[in-house]
KOLMI-149731 format. One record per atom (N, C-alpha, C): residue number from 1; x, y, z; residue in one letter. Coordinates in Angstrom, 3 decimals, always signed. Layout:
@seq=NUM | X=X | Y=Y | Z=Z | type=A
...
This chain:
@seq=1 | X=+0.826 | Y=-1.188 | Z=+0.000 | type=X
@seq=1 | X=+0.000 | Y=+0.000 | Z=+0.000 | type=X
@seq=1 | X=+0.875 | Y=+1.258 | Z=+0.000 | type=X
@seq=2 | X=+1.975 | Y=+1.231 | Z=+0.743 | type=X
@seq=2 | X=+2.866 | Y=+2.392 | Z=+0.768 | type=X
@seq=2 | X=+3.475 | Y=+2.639 | Z=-0.610 | type=X
@seq=3 | X=+3.793 | Y=+1.552 | Z=-1.291 | type=X
@seq=3 | X=+4.370 | Y=+1.690 | Z=-2.628 | type=X
@seq=3 | X=+3.363 | Y=+2.315 | Z=-3.597 | type=X
@seq=4 | X=+2.104 | Y=+1.914 | Z=-3.492 | type=X
@seq=4 | X=+1.066 | Y=+2.464 | Z=-4.369 | type=X
@seq=4 | X=+0.879 | Y=+3.958 | Z=-4.113 | type=X
@seq=5 | X=+0.906 | Y=+4.364 | Z=-2.856 | type=X
@seq=5 | X=+0.774 | Y=+5.786 | Z=-2.517 | type=X
@seq=5 | X=+1.959 | Y=+6.570 | Z=-3.070 | type=X
@seq=6 | X=+3.163 | Y=+6.039 | Z=-2.916 | type=X
@seq=6 | X=+4.358 | Y=+6.706 | Z=-3.431 | type=X
@seq=6 | X=+4.314 | Y=+6.824 | Z=-4.957 | type=X
@seq=7 | X=+3.893 | Y=+5.763 | Z=-5.623 | type=X
@seq=7 | X=+3.791 | Y=+5.801 | Z=-7.083 | type=X
@seq=7 | X=+2.756 | Y=+6.828 | Z=-7.521 | type=X
@seq=8 | X=+1.626 | Y=+6.906 | Z=-6.823 | type=X
@seq=8 | X=+0.598 | Y=+7.894 | Z=-7.169 | type=X
@seq=8 | X=+1.104 | Y=+9.315 | Z=-6.995 | type=X
@seq=9 | X=+1.818 | Y=+9.570 | Z=-5.930 | type=X
@seq=9 | X=+2.361 | Y=+10.912 | Z=-5.702 | type=X
@seq=9 | X=+3.388 | Y=+11.260 | Z=-6.778 | type=X
@seq=10 | X=+4.238 | Y=+10.309 | Z=-7.132 | type=X
@seq=10 | X=+5.216 | Y=+10.559 | Z=-8.193 | type=X
@seq=10 | X=+4.535 | Y=+10.790 | Z=-9.538 | type=X
@seq=11 | X=+3.500 | Y=+10.007 | Z=-9.834 | type=X
@seq=11 | X=+2.771 | Y=+10.209 | Z=-11.086 | type=X
@seq=11 | X=+2.142 | Y=+11.587 | Z=-11.148 | type=X
@seq=12 | X=+1.518 | Y=+11.995 | Z=-10.056 | type=X
@seq=12 | X=+0.773 | Y=+13.254 | Z=-10.063 | type=X
@seq=12 | X=+1.687 | Y=+14.471 | Z=-9.999 | type=X
@seq=13 | X=+2.688 | Y=+14.445 | Z=-9.128 | type=X
@seq=13 | X=+3.466 | Y=+15.652 | Z=-8.877 | type=X
@seq=13 | X=+4.776 | Y=+15.727 | Z=-9.652 | type=X
@seq=14 | X=+5.190 | Y=+14.639 | Z=-10.294 | type=X
@seq=14 | X=+6.426 | Y=+14.669 | Z=-11.080 | type=X
@seq=14 | X=+6.126 | Y=+14.431 | Z=-12.564 | type=X
@seq=15 | X=+5.493 | Y=+13.314 | Z=-12.860 | type=X
@seq=15 | X=+5.290 | Y=+12.949 | Z=-14.257 | type=X
@seq=15 | X=+4.255 | Y=+13.825 | Z=-14.956 | type=X
@seq=16 | X=+3.166 | Y=+14.152 | Z=-14.294 | type=X
@seq=16 | X=+2.129 | Y=+14.972 | Z=-14.923 | type=X
@seq=16 | X=+2.630 | Y=+16.358 | Z=-15.330 | type=X
@seq=17 | X=+3.330 | Y=+17.114 | Z=-14.446 | type=X
@seq=17 | X=+3.850 | Y=+18.414 | Z=-14.907 | type=X
@seq=17 | X=+4.871 | Y=+18.292 | Z=-16.040 | type=X
@seq=18 | X=+5.674 | Y=+17.234 | Z=-16.010 | type=X
@seq=18 | X=+6.647 | Y=+17.039 | Z=-17.090 | type=X
@seq=18 | X=+5.925 | Y=+16.792 | Z=-18.410 | type=X
@seq=19 | X=+4.930 | Y=+15.908 | Z=-18.392 | type=X
@seq=19 | X=+4.198 | Y=+15.609 | Z=-19.624 | type=X
@seq=19 | X=+3.375 | Y=+16.793 | Z=-20.105 | type=X
@seq=20 | X=+2.848 | Y=+17.573 | Z=-19.178 | type=X
@seq=20 | X=+2.041 | Y=+18.730 | Z=-19.558 | type=X
@seq=20 | X=+2.894 | Y=+19.803 | Z=-20.232 | type=X
@seq=21 | X=+4.100 | Y=+20.014 | Z=-19.752 | type=X
@seq=21 | X=+4.948 | Y=+21.094 | Z=-20.257 | type=X
@seq=21 | X=+5.975 | Y=+20.641 | Z=-21.291 | type=X
@seq=22 | X=+6.073 | Y=+19.349 | Z=-21.541 | type=X
@seq=22 | X=+7.087 | Y=+18.844 | Z=-22.464 | type=X
@seq=22 | X=+6.937 | Y=+19.360 | Z=-23.891 | type=X
@seq=23 | X=+5.736 | Y=+19.407 | Z=-24.471 | type=X
@seq=23 | X=+5.657 | Y=+19.893 | Z=-25.861 | type=X
@seq=23 | X=+6.144 | Y=+21.332 | Z=-26.024 | type=X
@seq=24 | X=+5.741 | Y=+22.209 | Z=-25.118 | type=X
@seq=24 | X=+6.166 | Y=+23.599 | Z=-25.234 | type=X
@seq=24 | X=+7.660 | Y=+23.727 | Z=-24.935 | type=X
@seq=25 | X=+8.175 | Y=+22.970 | Z=-23.967 | type=X
@seq=25 | X=+9.602 | Y=+22.997 | Z=-23.657 | type=X
@seq=25 | X=+10.411 | Y=+22.545 | Z=-24.870 | type=X
@seq=26 | X=+9.971 | Y=+21.468 | Z=-25.507 | type=X
@seq=26 | X=+10.675 | Y=+20.969 | Z=-26.685 | type=X
@seq=26 | X=+10.681 | Y=+22.004 | Z=-27.801 | type=X
@seq=27 | X=+9.533 | Y=+22.587 | Z=-28.046 | type=X
@seq=27 | X=+9.431 | Y=+23.527 | Z=-29.163 | type=X
@seq=27 | X=+10.189 | Y=+24.822 | Z=-28.906 | type=X
@seq=28 | X=+10.075 | Y=+25.367 | Z=-27.690 | type=X
@seq=28 | X=+10.635 | Y=+26.693 | Z=-27.418 | type=X
@seq=28 | X=+12.100 | Y=+26.620 | Z=-26.997 | type=X
@seq=29 | X=+12.414 | Y=+25.765 | Z=-26.047 | type=X
@seq=29 | X=+13.767 | Y=+25.748 | Z=-25.485 | type=X
@seq=29 | X=+14.724 | Y=+24.933 | Z=-26.345 | type=X
@seq=30 | X=+14.336 | Y=+23.738 | Z=-26.734 | type=X
@seq=30 | X=+15.263 | Y=+22.873 | Z=-27.460 | type=X
@seq=30 | X=+15.355 | Y=+23.257 | Z=-28.938 | type=X
@seq=31 | X=+14.199 | Y=+23.431 | Z=-29.586 | type=X
@seq=31 | X=+14.216 | Y=+23.758 | Z=-31.015 | type=X
@seq=31 | X=+14.437 | Y=+25.240 | Z=-31.286 | type=X
@seq=32 | X=+14.232 | Y=+26.084 | Z=-30.295 | type=X
@seq=32 | X=+14.495 | Y=+27.506 | Z=-30.439 | type=X
@seq=32 | X=+13.409 | Y=+28.293 | Z=-31.138 | type=X
@seq=33 | X=+12.220 | Y=+27.734 | Z=-31.245 | type=X
@seq=33 | X=+11.116 | Y=+28.471 | Z=-31.860 | type=X
@seq=33 | X=+10.594 | Y=+29.528 | Z=-30.895 | type=X
@seq=34 | X=+9.801 | Y=+30.439 | Z=-31.417 | type=X
@seq=34 | X=+9.232 | Y=+31.483 | Z=-30.568 | type=X
@seq=34 | X=+7.998 | Y=+30.952 | Z=-29.850 | type=X
@seq=35 | X=+7.684 | Y=+31.616 | Z=-28.725 | type=X
@seq=35 | X=+6.459 | Y=+31.280 | Z=-28.006 | type=X
@seq=35 | X=+5.272 | Y=+31.657 | Z=-28.881 | type=X
@seq=36 | X=+4.140 | Y=+30.980 | Z=-28.697 | type=X
@seq=36 | X=+2.939 | Y=+31.415 | Z=-29.415 | type=X
@seq=36 | X=+2.657 | Y=+32.887 | Z=-29.124 | type=X
@seq=37 | X=+2.224 | Y=+33.618 | Z=-30.133 | type=X
@seq=37 | X=+2.125 | Y=+35.079 | Z=-29.999 | type=X
@seq=37 | X=+1.122 | Y=+35.504 | Z=-28.940 | type=X
@seq=38 | X=+0.118 | Y=+34.677 | Z=-28.650 | type=X
@seq=38 | X=-0.862 | Y=+35.086 | Z=-27.645 | type=X
@seq=38 | X=-0.286 | Y=+35.041 | Z=-26.228 | type=X
@seq=39 | X=+0.849 | Y=+34.366 | Z=-26.032 | type=X
@seq=39 | X=+1.478 | Y=+34.354 | Z=-24.706 | type=X
@seq=39 | X=+2.412 | Y=+35.546 | Z=-24.526 | type=X
@seq=40 | X=+3.075 | Y=+35.969 | Z=-25.577 | type=X
@seq=40 | X=+3.912 | Y=+37.176 | Z=-25.592 | type=X
@seq=40 | X=+4.878 | Y=+37.263 | Z=-24.420 | type=X
@seq=41 | X=+5.574 | Y=+36.180 | Z=-24.143 | type=X
@seq=41 | X=+6.581 | Y=+36.160 | Z=-23.079 | type=X
@seq=41 | X=+7.546 | Y=+35.027 | Z=-23.380 | type=X
@seq=42 | X=+8.651 | Y=+34.978 | Z=-22.659 | type=X
@seq=42 | X=+9.542 | Y=+33.857 | Z=-22.864 | type=X
@seq=42 | X=+9.070 | Y=+32.669 | Z=-22.027 | type=X
@seq=43 | X=+9.681 | Y=+31.514 | Z=-22.285 | type=X
@seq=43 | X=+9.225 | Y=+30.268 | Z=-21.669 | type=X
@seq=43 | X=+9.332 | Y=+30.310 | Z=-20.153 | type=X
@seq=44 | X=+10.420 | Y=+30.845 | Z=-19.629 | type=X
@seq=44 | X=+10.626 | Y=+30.809 | Z=-18.180 | type=X
@seq=44 | X=+9.680 | Y=+31.763 | Z=-17.459 | type=X
@seq=45 | X=+9.322 | Y=+32.885 | Z=-18.090 | type=X
@seq=45 | X=+8.300 | Y=+33.762 | Z=-17.502 | type=X
@seq=45 | X=+6.953 | Y=+33.057 | Z=-17.466 | type=X
@seq=46 | X=+6.662 | Y=+32.327 | Z=-18.529 | type=X
@seq=46 | X=+5.430 | Y=+31.541 | Z=-18.574 | type=X
@seq=46 | X=+5.407 | Y=+30.517 | Z=-17.445 | type=X
@seq=47 | X=+6.532 | Y=+29.826 | Z=-17.240 | type=X
@seq=47 | X=+6.591 | Y=+28.811 | Z=-16.183 | type=X
@seq=47 | X=+6.431 | Y=+29.437 | Z=-14.802 | type=X
@seq=48 | X=+7.037 | Y=+30.596 | Z=-14.573 | type=X
@seq=48 | X=+6.877 | Y=+31.273 | Z=-13.286 | type=X
@seq=48 | X=+5.435 | Y=+31.700 | Z=-13.064 | type=X
@seq=49 | X=+4.787 | Y=+32.151 | Z=-14.120 | type=X
@seq=49 | X=+3.410 | Y=+32.618 | Z=-14.015 | type=X
@seq=49 | X=+2.451 | Y=+31.477 | Z=-13.684 | type=X
@seq=50 | X=+2.668 | Y=+30.329 | Z=-14.273 | type=X
@seq=50 | X=+1.767 | Y=+29.195 | Z=-14.092 | type=X
@seq=50 | X=+2.337 | Y=+28.112 | Z=-13.180 | type=X
@seq=51 | X=+3.282 | Y=+28.459 | Z=-12.313 | type=X
@seq=51 | X=+3.921 | Y=+27.475 | Z=-11.458 | type=X
@seq=51 | X=+2.935 | Y=+26.809 | Z=-10.501 | type=X
@seq=52 | X=+2.089 | Y=+27.594 | Z=-9.845 | type=X
@seq=52 | X=+1.123 | Y=+27.032 | Z=-8.900 | type=X
@seq=52 | X=+0.159 | Y=+26.098 | Z=-9.630 | type=X
@seq=53 | X=-0.284 | Y=+26.527 | Z=-10.795 | type=X
@seq=53 | X=-1.213 | Y=+25.707 | Z=-11.572 | type=X
@seq=53 | X=-0.562 | Y=+24.399 | Z=-12.008 | type=X
@seq=54 | X=+0.657 | Y=+24.475 | Z=-12.517 | type=X
@seq=54 | X=+1.331 | Y=+23.289 | Z=-13.040 | type=X
@seq=54 | X=+1.817 | Y=+22.344 | Z=-11.956 | type=X
@seq=55 | X=+2.234 | Y=+22.879 | Z=-10.824 | type=X
@seq=55 | X=+2.853 | Y=+22.040 | Z=-9.803 | type=X
@seq=55 | X=+1.957 | Y=+21.716 | Z=-8.620 | type=X
@seq=56 | X=+0.792 | Y=+22.348 | Z=-8.516 | type=X
@seq=56 | X=-0.063 | Y=+22.082 | Z=-7.367 | type=X
@seq=56 | X=-1.498 | Y=+21.760 | Z=-7.768 | type=X
@seq=57 | X=-2.126 | Y=+22.613 | Z=-8.545 | type=X
@seq=57 | X=-3.554 | Y=+22.448 | Z=-8.835 | type=X
@seq=57 | X=-3.798 | Y=+21.247 | Z=-9.750 | type=X
@seq=58 | X=-3.109 | Y=+21.171 | Z=-10.886 | type=X
@seq=58 | X=-3.314 | Y=+20.052 | Z=-11.800 | type=X
@seq=58 | X=-2.979 | Y=+18.698 | Z=-11.168 | type=X
@seq=59 | X=-1.869 | Y=+18.565 | Z=-10.446 | type=X
@seq=59 | X=-1.607 | Y=+17.270 | Z=-9.817 | type=X
@seq=59 | X=-2.667 | Y=+16.853 | Z=-8.800 | type=X
@seq=60 | X=-3.171 | Y=+17.791 | Z=-8.016 | type=X
@seq=60 | X=-4.199 | Y=+17.436 | Z=-7.033 | type=X
@seq=60 | X=-5.486 | Y=+17.028 | Z=-7.739 | type=X
@seq=61 | X=-5.878 | Y=+17.771 | Z=-8.761 | type=X
@seq=61 | X=-7.068 | Y=+17.390 | Z=-9.527 | type=X
@seq=61 | X=-6.883 | Y=+16.027 | Z=-10.191 | type=X
@seq=62 | X=-5.707 | Y=+15.772 | Z=-10.719 | type=X
@seq=62 | X=-5.415 | Y=+14.485 | Z=-11.350 | type=X
@seq=62 | X=-5.511 | Y=+13.350 | Z=-10.338 | type=X
@seq=63 | X=-5.000 | Y=+13.583 | Z=-9.141 | type=X
@seq=63 | X=-5.074 | Y=+12.540 | Z=-8.121 | type=X
@seq=63 | X=-6.518 | Y=+12.217 | Z=-7.756 | type=X
@seq=64 | X=-7.342 | Y=+13.242 | Z=-7.569 | type=X
@seq=64 | X=-8.707 | Y=+13.002 | Z=-7.111 | type=X
@seq=64 | X=-9.648 | Y=+12.547 | Z=-8.219 | type=X
@seq=65 | X=-9.366 | Y=+12.885 | Z=-9.462 | type=X
@seq=65 | X=-10.270 | Y=+12.478 | Z=-10.535 | type=X
@seq=65 | X=-9.855 | Y=+11.183 | Z=-11.225 | type=X
@seq=66 | X=-8.565 | Y=+10.872 | Z=-11.240 | type=X
@seq=66 | X=-8.088 | Y=+9.692 | Z=-11.957 | type=X
@seq=66 | X=-7.516 | Y=+8.641 | Z=-11.013 | type=X
@seq=67 | X=-6.546 | Y=+9.019 | Z=-10.205 | type=X
@seq=67 | X=-5.806 | Y=+8.030 | Z=-9.434 | type=X
@seq=67 | X=-6.589 | Y=+7.448 | Z=-8.261 | type=X
@seq=68 | X=-7.352 | Y=+8.257 | Z=-7.556 | type=X
@seq=68 | X=-8.104 | Y=+7.735 | Z=-6.406 | type=X
@seq=68 | X=-9.169 | Y=+6.731 | Z=-6.857 | type=X
@seq=69 | X=-10.010 | Y=+7.047 | Z=-7.859 | type=X
@seq=69 | X=-10.970 | Y=+6.021 | Z=-8.301 | type=X
@seq=69 | X=-10.291 | Y=+4.766 | Z=-8.859 | type=X
@seq=70 | X=-9.208 | Y=+4.945 | Z=-9.589 | type=X
@seq=70 | X=-8.489 | Y=+3.794 | Z=-10.132 | type=X
@seq=70 | X=-7.978 | Y=+2.895 | Z=-9.009 | type=X
@seq=71 | X=-7.372 | Y=+3.484 | Z=-7.996 | type=X
@seq=71 | X=-6.848 | Y=+2.690 | Z=-6.890 | type=X
@seq=71 | X=-7.959 | Y=+2.095 | Z=-6.040 | type=X
@seq=72 | X=-9.083 | Y=+2.775 | Z=-5.951 | type=X
@seq=72 | X=-10.227 | Y=+2.219 | Z=-5.240 | type=X
@seq=72 | X=-10.735 | Y=+0.967 | Z=-5.951 | type=X
@seq=73 | X=-10.814 | Y=+1.016 | Z=-7.264 | type=X
@seq=73 | X=-11.236 | Y=-0.159 | Z=-8.033 | type=X
@seq=73 | X=-10.239 | Y=-1.296 | Z=-7.857 | type=X
@seq=74 | X=-8.950 | Y=-0.995 | Z=-7.906 | type=X
@seq=74 | X=-7.936 | Y=-2.034 | Z=-7.692 | type=X
@seq=74 | X=-8.040 | Y=-2.652 | Z=-6.308 | type=X
@seq=75 | X=-8.295 | Y=-1.840 | Z=-5.296 | type=X
@seq=75 | X=-8.417 | Y=-2.348 | Z=-3.930 | type=X
@seq=75 | X=-9.641 | Y=-3.240 | Z=-3.785 | type=X
@seq=76 | X=-10.747 | Y=-2.865 | Z=-4.406 | type=X
@seq=76 | X=-11.959 | Y=-3.689 | Z=-4.342 | type=X
@seq=76 | X=-11.725 | Y=-5.028 | Z=-5.029 | type=X
@seq=77 | X=-11.082 | Y=-5.012 | Z=-6.184 | type=X
@seq=77 | X=-10.785 | Y=-6.263 | Z=-6.890 | type=X
@seq=77 | X=-9.877 | Y=-7.147 | Z=-6.054 | type=X
@seq=78 | X=-8.874 | Y=-6.558 | Z=-5.428 | type=X
@seq=78 | X=-7.958 | Y=-7.332 | Z=-4.597 | type=X
@seq=78 | X=-8.681 | Y=-7.926 | Z=-3.393 | type=X
@seq=79 | X=-9.584 | Y=-7.177 | Z=-2.775 | type=X
@seq=79 | X=-10.355 | Y=-7.693 | Z=-1.640 | type=X
@seq=79 | X=-11.255 | Y=-8.841 | Z=-2.074 | type=X
@seq=80 | X=-11.883 | Y=-8.718 | Z=-3.243 | type=X
@seq=80 | X=-12.733 | Y=-9.798 | Z=-3.744 | type=X
@seq=80 | X=-11.919 | Y=-11.049 | Z=-4.055 | type=X
@seq=81 | X=-10.732 | Y=-10.872 | Z=-4.619 | type=X
@seq=81 | X=-9.880 | Y=-12.030 | Z=-4.885 | type=X
@seq=81 | X=-9.474 | Y=-12.716 | Z=-3.591 | type=X
@seq=82 | X=-9.125 | Y=-11.941 | Z=-2.578 | type=X
@seq=82 | X=-8.770 | Y=-12.530 | Z=-1.287 | type=X
@seq=82 | X=-9.957 | Y=-13.244 | Z=-0.665 | type=X
@seq=83 | X=-11.149 | Y=-12.662 | Z=-0.781 | type=X
@seq=83 | X=-12.351 | Y=-13.280 | Z=-0.232 | type=X
@seq=83 | X=-12.626 | Y=-14.615 | Z=-0.912 | type=X
@seq=84 | X=-12.598 | Y=-14.647 | Z=-2.255 | type=X
@seq=84 | X=-12.858 | Y=-15.889 | Z=-2.973 | type=X
@seq=84 | X=-11.783 | Y=-16.929 | Z=-2.702 | type=X
@seq=85 | X=-10.555 | Y=-16.499 | Z=-2.508 | type=X
@seq=85 | X=-9.481 | Y=-17.434 | Z=-2.195 | type=X
@seq=85 | X=-9.719 | Y=-18.089 | Z=-0.842 | type=X
@seq=86 | X=-10.140 | Y=-17.316 | Z=+0.145 | type=X
@seq=86 | X=-10.394 | Y=-17.869 | Z=+1.474 | type=X
@seq=86 | X=-11.636 | Y=-18.747 | Z=+1.486 | type=X
@seq=87 | X=-12.682 | Y=-18.328 | Z=+0.816 | type=X
@seq=87 | X=-13.949 | Y=-19.057 | Z=+0.866 | type=X
@seq=87 | X=-13.911 | Y=-20.308 | Z=+0.002 | type=X
@seq=88 | X=-13.396 | Y=-20.211 | Z=-1.210 | type=X
@seq=88 | X=-13.448 | Y=-21.325 | Z=-2.151 | type=X
@seq=88 | X=-12.112 | Y=-22.036 | Z=-2.322 | type=X
@seq=89 | X=-11.156 | Y=-21.731 | Z=-1.503 | type=X
@seq=89 | X=-9.884 | Y=-22.435 | Z=-1.538 | type=X
@seq=89 | X=-9.067 | Y=-22.194 | Z=-2.788 | type=X
@seq=90 | X=-9.103 | Y=-20.992 | Z=-3.307 | type=X
@seq=90 | X=-8.286 | Y=-20.655 | Z=-4.459 | type=X
@seq=90 | X=-8.967 | Y=-20.833 | Z=-5.790 | type=X
@seq=91 | X=-10.213 | Y=-21.325 | Z=-5.791 | type=X
@seq=91 | X=-10.948 | Y=-21.498 | Z=-7.042 | type=X
@seq=91 | X=-11.913 | Y=-20.334 | Z=-7.200 | type=X
@seq=92 | X=-11.705 | Y=-19.573 | Z=-8.255 | type=X
@seq=92 | X=-12.587 | Y=-18.434 | Z=-8.517 | type=X
@seq=92 | X=-13.845 | Y=-18.910 | Z=-9.222 | type=X
@seq=93 | X=-14.890 | Y=-18.140 | Z=-9.093 | type=X
@seq=93 | X=-16.152 | Y=-18.489 | Z=-9.762 | type=X
@seq=93 | X=-16.040 | Y=-18.299 | Z=-11.255 | type=X
């Protein structure tokens, strides 16, 4: 259970911001293209402006909308498997 919690936190607070910002980082920083004109700033100013959103709000929303229900379903399935194993001696219905 501790491992699942750690993996969920890493997915939400590390991998999600990286995946969200990777396309713009690749285009602007690595390839050297300009920012989209509607942003009218450099990449690092954009990151400073949206830091709270990228590093706090989106990961928390992702955890509560995707990861918590997913892990709840996994826990229910695991409990049912344990129940059937104890009751039917390892033979599932």
